[in-house]
N, C-alpha and C positions, 0 to 999 in steps of 0.2 A: 556457143552451143545453141542458143535460142535462134540465132540467125541462120546457121548452116547445118543444124542437127538433122533436118529432114532431107538435106541434099547430099550429105557426106556418108560414106560407108564407115569411116572412122575419123576421129579427131585426135590430135596429139597434144598433150599438155607437156610443154617443154620446161622443166625446172632445172635444166642443167647448163645453161649458157653461162660461161665464165665472163662474158662481156657485158652482162646486164647486172649492175651492182645490186647485191642483196638477193638475187633470184635463187641462188643455190641454197639459201637459208630455208626455202620451201621444202627441201629434202629432210629437214629436221622433223622429228616425230609430231609435235603439236601442230606445227604449221602445215604439215602434209595432211594430217587428219582434218583440219579445218578446210583446207583447199578441196580435198577429195569429197568430203561430205557435202560441201556446197555444190560441187559439180554433179554429184549423184542426185541431189535434190532437183536440179535443173533438168537433168536427163530424164528423171522419172516423170516430169511434167510434160515432156514433149509428146505431142500427138501428131503423127504424120499421116493425116487422113488422105492426102493426095498421092501417097505412095502406091505403087503397083503391088508391093509385098505388104499385105495388111498385118502380117505377124511382127513386123519390125516397128519398134516404137522410137528408138533413138540410135544414134551411131555408136559404134564401139569406141571406147575410150582407151587410148594408149598413153603411157607415162614415159617420158624420155628422161633418163637419169644420167648422171655424170659417172665417169670411170674412176673418179677420185674418192669414192665412198669406201669406208673401211668395212670389215665384216660385220661389226655390230650395227652399223647403219643399214647395211643390206638386209640383215636379219629383221630389223625393225620395220623397214619399208615393206619387206615381204609379208610380214604379219598384218600391217595396216591395209595393204591392197587386197587382202583376202576377207576382210570384214564386210558384212552386207552394206553398211552405210558409207563405206569408203572403197568399195570394190571397183576395180578396173578390169579391162579385158586383155590388156597386154602391156609389155614393156619394150622400150627401145633402148638398147645398150650399145653404144655409148656415145656421148658427145666427145668433144676434144678434152684434153687434160690440161691442167694448169701446171702439172709437174714437169720438170726438166730432168730427164734421165741422164745418168753419167755416160750412157752409151752414145749420146749425141756426139757425132764426129766433128761437126762444125761449131767451134767455140763461140763464134759470132752470134749464133742463135740460142745458145744456152741461157742467156740472160734476157732474152726477148720476152715481153709480156704477151698475154693473149693465149688462145688455145693452140695446142699442139696436136696434130693428127698424123695419120699415116703409119708407116712401119714402126716407128718408135713406140706407138701406143698399143701395138698388137697384143703383147703379153698382158699388159694391164687390163685391156678390154676383155680378153679371154678369161682372165681370173674373175673379173666382175660378172661376166656371163655365167661362168660355172657356179659361182656362189649363188646368184639369183636362181639359177635352174635348180640347185639343191634345195634352197629355202622355200621356193614356191612349189616344189614337188611336181612340176609339169602341169600345173593348173592354168597357165597363162601362155598366150602367144608371146614369143620372145623374138624380137628383131635385133640383129647385131650387125655392126659393120666395123 
């Protein structure tokens, strides 16, 4: 944030990668509060004096979350990201899933580790998107794929 804050329109905090051990733990309430409050403090200190737009002080902060969150986790995250000291500007929903759906036709890939994306993830990602949209009440940019 300190290095690229004055160069970027937005920065993405990705706490959803299933391939980075322990990263998804940052989606838990206390860890997320600590992370976002630290980010907010750094953003509040940024001064972009050389910017053409003098009204802009720091980049927008987007949070990328996993589709594997349950409704209680989504509700908690939605509450956290609306607080002044942990506020973000938008959400990116969703990364790949660690779940292996029964609808997967190729049994060879059902036991594979790593992230699953594409058509099998569609319903899960849409459900996550709808829940976040409901709990954030339209106060955030939401990017979904």
